[in-house]
N, C-alpha and C positions, 0 to 999 in steps of 0.2 A: 467515538468511545464507546467501550464496552464495559458491561457490568458484571461483578461476581459475588454472590450474595452469601454469608455465612454468620450463623449464630454468632453474638458476639461472645467470646470467651474472657468477660471482665474478671479480672481479679480482684478489683474492688472500685467502687465509686463513693467519693467523698462528699460532705456537706459543702466544701468550697468547689464543687463541680468537677474534682479532678477524677478521672477515669483512667483507667490501664486494662491491657488485655491483648488478646490476639485478632486482628483485623482479617488475617487470614491463616487459614491451616494449611500445610502442604500435604500433597500424596493422598488428597480426598477427592473423590469425583461430585461435583455438584450435581444439581437437578438438570441442568443444560448440557451435562457431560463435559463439563471443564475441568481441567485438573492442574493446580499450582506448583511446581516443582521447587525443590530447595534452591536457592539463589537467585529466582527469578527477580527479586526486588533490589539486587546489588546496585544498579544504577540509581535507584530511587535513594537507598541509603547513602550512596556518595553524594548525591545531589542535596540530599538534606544537611550533610555535614557541610555544603558551602551556602547554607541559606535557603535553597529552594524547598518550600516546604508543602505536603497535600493539604488540601482543604478539609475541613471539617465539617459536613453539610447535613441536613435534615432532609430525607427521603429523597438524595440527588436532586434537590431544588438548588441550583446555581445561586437563587436569589434568597436563600435561608441559610448562610452561614450560621453556625452555632457554637463555633468554639475554635480552638487552636491545637495544633499537635506539637507536643512539645518533644518528644523523644520517639525514636523509631530504630528498630533494629531486626535482623533477623537471626533465629536459632533454628536448631534441627527439627522443630515442630511447627515454626510458622513467622509470620511476621508481628512482632509485638511492638505495640505503640503506648504511649503515654499522651493524655491529652487532657484540657481542660475545657469544660463549658462554662460558657461567659453567661451567667445567672442573669445579669441584667437584661439579656435578650429575651423576649418573651418565648420564643420557640426553643431555645435551650432551657429555660426553666420549665418548660413542659415536657421536654424530652428527659430532663432529669427527675421529675418526678415518676413520669411512665418507667423509668430505668429502675428507680430506687424500689418502686412497688412489684417489678417485674412484669409489667404489661406488656411491654416489648424487650426484645432480647437479640434483635438482629443487627449485623455488620454487612454492609456492602461496598465494596470498593469499585470505583470506575477508573478505568485504565486504557491505556493504548498497548497493542502487543508489538513488541520489539523483535521476537522471535520465538516460533512456536512450531509444533510437528502433530500430525494426528495418527493414531493407531486405535483400531477395533471402536471406531466412530466415537472416539474421544478425542478432545483437541487438549494438548499439553503445552502449558506455558512456560517457556524456560526463560524469558526475559520479558518485563511488562516495565511500562513507564507508569508510574502510579500518580493518578491526578488528584482524585479525591478520596474520602472516607465517608461513609454516610451510615447514621443510624435508621434503621427501616424496620417498617412493622413486619412483613412478611419475608422471612429468608428462604432461600433455597438449599441451602446445606447445612446442616443442623450438625455440624462437627464440634460445637462446645457450647455451655449455657451459662448465663450468667449464674456466679455462685455465691455472689456476697455483695452486700451493701452495708457500708461503714457508718457508725452512728456518729452523732456530732464530735465527742471526744477523741474519735480514733481518726488516725490520718491513712493516706492512700498507701496500699501495699506497695513495694517495690520488687522487681525483680534482680535476682543475685547476678553478680558478674560471669558465673557459670551457665547461667540460665538453666540450671537444672532442679532448683528449689525456690519457692516464692518465700520471701521474707516479710513478715507482718509484723509492725511495731505496735504493742497495746500496753501501755502503762511500763515500758522498759522491758518486756518479755518479748523474745523471739519465738515465733513459731514458724516452723517449716512444714510446708506441702509439697509434696512431689509432683511434678507437672505427669509424670507417667501414671501416677496412681490415679491423678484427676481424669487421664485419657481413658483408663481402663475401666472407670466408672461411666461412661457416655454410652446412652442406650438409644439408638436409633436405626432402625433397618435400613434408611436409605443411604447410609455411608457404605461406601466400596473403597476399602483401603488396598492402595497398591502393593504388590508384592516387590520386594528388593530385585529379585531376579525374575523382571519382566521377559517373556519370550515373544515371539513373532518378528514384525517388519518396523518395529520401533527403532527411530534414529537414536544413534546414540555418537558423539561427535569423536570419543576416542576411537572407538571401532571404525568408522568411516576413515579416519586419519590413518589409521593403521593399515586400513584396505590400501589407500594411495601410496604408504610407504612400503607395504611388503606385498599386497595382492593376497591376501589371506582368504583361501576358497571356503572356509566355513561362514565368515561374514558374508562372503558374495551370496551364498545360498540362502542365509537367513535373514539378512538385515537389507538387502538392495534389491533383489530381482524378486518380481512376483510371477515370473515365467521359467521355463526350465534353461539349464546353462546352455542348450543347443542353439539359443536366440544369437549369441554372440555379443555379449556385454551385459549390462546389468542397469537398472533405473536407479538414478541419483537419489538420495534420501529426500523426502518432500521438504524439509526446511532448508536444505542445501538448494535445491531447485528454486525454492522462494528467494533466496538471498541471491541467487543468480539473476531472475527476474527483475528484482528490486535493482541490481547494478545495471542490468540492460536499460531500465527508464532512465537511469543516469545518463548512461552513452549514447541513447539513442533518441534524438529529440521526437521522431515520429511517433515512438510510443508515447511521450509526454503528452501530444496534443490530441492523439486518436484516440477511437475508443477500441479497447482489447478485449476480446472474450476466449476462453479457454474451452475447448470441445475434447470428445474422446473417439472422434470418428476421423477417416481422411478428408473430409469437407462438411461445409455447411452452406445450406441452402436459405438465403434472406428474402422474405416477399416486401416488396417496396411499392408505392403508389407513384405511378406515372402519369396519373390524372385524377383530380381530386372528384367527389360526387358533385354533380351540379344541384341547385335549388331553384326556388321562383318565389315571386310574391303572388298573394290572392288579391285581385282588384276588387271582384263581386263574389258574393257567396254562390251564384248561379252559374260563375263562369266555369269553362270545362279546364281542368286541370292538364296542361301539356307535360307529355313526358319529358323528363330531364335524363342528362346524360347519366350513364352509370360511372362508378369508379373502375379504373383500370389498374390492376395489380401486375408487375413484372417480376421474374424470379431471377435472382442473382445468385449464383453457386461459386464460392470462394474455396478452391482446395488448398491443403497444406503441401508443403514440399520441404524436402530435407534439407538441413543444412547443417555444417559441422566445423568442429574446430579441434585442432591437435597440437595442442603445448606439448613440448618436450623438457623433460628436465634430467639432470644427472641423478645417478644413484647415490653419489656422495652426497648431494644436497639433501635429498629425501632422509638420508641417515641422520643428518644434523636435527637433533631433538628441539634446538631453540627456533626452528623454522616453523612457522604457522602454514603446513602443507595445504590444510583446506581451505585456508583465505587465499592463498598463492594459486589454487586451481581455479575457483570462484573466480578471481579476477582475470586469469588468462581465456578462459572460457568464455567470460562476459565480453572481453574486450574483442576477442577475434570475430565472435557472431555479430556482436552491435553493428559494427562497421558494415558487414556485408549485408544483413537484414535491412539496415536501415537506408542503404542504396537501393535495395529492392523495393522498398515501401515508395519512393519516388522514382526511380528509373527503370524498374524490373518490367521486363516484357512480357510477362505472364507465362512463359515456357521453362517449366520446372523451377521458377521462384515465383513469389509474388508480383502482379501487376501494379506498378507505380501509377501515380495519378499523373504524371508528365506523358505517359504513354498512353492514355487514354484520348480516343478522337476529340477534338473541338472545333467550334466557330466562333465567328465572331457576332453572332447573331444573339438576340435576346430569346427569341423563342426557337428552340432546337429539337432535332429529334433526341428520344429518350436513349442515353448511353452516352451522350455527349456533353462535355463542359464548354463553359463560355470563356473567350480569351479576348485580348486586348492587344493593340500594336503600340509599340513605342514610338514610331515613325521614321527611325532609323537603325540601321543594323548595328547591334551591338552597344547601342546608348539611346538617349532621349534625343529629339531633336533640338529642342532647347529646354530652359527652366520651365517656362511657362506650361509648354505642352506637357512636362514630366508632372506637374502638379494637377492639371486638368486629368490626366489618366488615371492618375493615383485616386483622386477624388470619385471619379467615375467606378472604377473598380469597387470602392467601399459602397456607394449608394446602388451599386448593381445586385448586392446581396440583400435578400427579402429579410424583414425584420425579424422574424423566427432565428436566423443565423448570425445577426451583426453583434448581439451581444458577446457572443463568444469567438468573434472573428479573431485570427491572427494573420499576420505577415509570415512567410517563410522564405530566407533568401541565402545566396552566398555570401562570403564574407567580402567578395570583390563587388558584388550588388549593394550590399550595405555601405560600402566604400562610397559608392554612388550615392546613394540616399542621403548620407550624412552631408553631402555639399549642397544639398538642395534647400533654397531659402523662398520664404514667401515675400510679398510686396514690401513688407516693412522691414525685409532683412532679417528676420529670425528664421532661424533653420526649422525644418519640419520634424527632423528626428530630434527626440528628446532623450538624455540618459536616463538611467536607471537610478531611483533615489535610495534603494535598499537592494540587498540579495533577494528578498522576496519578490519584488516586482522586476520584469525587464524591461527594456529601454522600448521607446513606442515611436511609431511614425503616424502622425495624423490622428493621434490619440489612442492606436491599437497598437498590442505587444509585438514585438519584433523577434523570432526566433532565427537565429543563425544556424546554417546546417551546410557543411561542406559539401553533402553529396547533391546539393543543388547546383545546375550547370554555372559554371564561371562566367562573368561578365566581362567582355573583352570586345572593343571596339574593331569593327570589321566581322565580326563573326555571330552569326545568328544562334541566339538561345532563348531559353525560358528560364531564366534566373531568379523569378519572384512570383508567388503564388498568395493568394489572399483568401481566408474561408474561414468557416467553421468546421474544422479538419475531425472533431468530434461527433460531429453529425456526418460528415461527407465518407470519412476514409474509416474501414473496418480492416482491423488485425487479428488474426485467428492464429491462437497455439494450440497444437495437439497436446494433450496433458502427456507428461511424462518426459524427463531428460534423461539420456542413455549414456554411459559412458564404458570404454574396453580399455583396461590398463595391458600396454604391451611392452613389456621388457626385454624383447628379444629382437626385433627388426631394426633397432638402431643402437646396440650395444656400443658403450656402457650407459647410454641414455635411457629413460623410459618414457616413452610417448603415452598420452592420453587423448582417446579418440573419443569426443564426445559430439552427439548428434540431438538435434531436436527438430520438429518439424512445425514450420510457421508459413501461413498463408496471408494474403491481403489485397483488397481492392478497394475501388470506390463504390459506395452504395447509395449517395446522395448527388447527383450531378448538378444540383441548383447550389450546393452548398459550397463550391470550391470554385475561383477564378484564377485563370493565369495570364501572366503578363510576357509578350513574346516580343524581343528585342529585334524588330526588323521593321522594313517598310509595309505598311497595309498594301496588301493584295488587291489588285484592280477587279 
């Protein structure tokens, strides 16, 4: 969860604990360089209407709820809320007293980012999931201040339907205070308002969609590429790049279970321990201390390799304004890249593509040379020799892992291998494979999650294969992405179709040879 802190723009606080004001103000840079844009809370407002309400907390402490949120909506100025402090709660009563006497005046929101982009070292939040609103002591962004505390006889002010003026009820008389006038009275040098006509490389969805449809040169130069046009293409806006990578995680099982890093060079070099430092006990104080073995460090280099996708669409479809061409492009690029790169993470030979973990040398010995994985044999070609042997081998694979890896260990196998695993039973006749009880938890085999990946070799009787692997892939396998995804729009080569040539650079390799175990479906070599 992330936090964004601003001064509470209370319109009032009443004796019964009712409060109203702006929990967040649009187009203002806070002390951390974050900017909330108009419309960022649309999903929150929609969820609120369905009964899902953000929590009202004290100082972001989940153990200290102090009230409830009763109304929430967006206008052109920010996110307006109405809430009520539950004064029978000591913390709520304390908060009320501090607010009434203006000893504190800070709001802070806790949220998860759904969509964002970066520009000039600032993060622009375009879509967030609001989880909680807290009353805090020290705000970061002072975009508004507490302006009124109601007396016992006065009710809480209400916001008008057009959100342009505040209506206060006092003995039947209505007093109108314009929001714009209030904003103009704010005095704080930390506030950096955004211009409506921001320039530079900011991402604007309508402009990028326009580029996809028509290939506008001006937008290409201003908003997409940070190099000159001679490089042949342009960089996709960061927000779109992030959406493609999010889609890749859904389509590529290896990205879900492995460690992923982003670099700005053509390769990354990692230092790993091939031998741990030795130590010894002291038996007597006057004994001579023998020299212990020194740690041995190996260097693993993982280069990135270029992968491309070239979806094609008719100009007629691009001209249809009802089609979300940006979402179409994101889906097509992710679909085409995900299958190729995921296969390489498993089966790649390392020549112009990542080195897959199945192509790493392996032995059936527990102690091996650095750079080799450990494998086990099924006892028969393309199958287990029998049910009992299968159970013994699977158990041996599990307990061959060191304790540091076992807690994050997972099985990964093809569908054909899973079909065989689902047939295995213990001595009591119970299946070893257990189905998932919810979407959030995968199925298990002997208590460990099962990941199905069709890029794993097919298990077929009479054919040797390595169809099952087990281990902590987050420790064992490293995926590396080169920063920036480029796209070239080509309306000429395949007229009347438009081609989009998208390229990204990705690498991968095993970095911990103790964390992954393989199962070879073959007879044990003599």
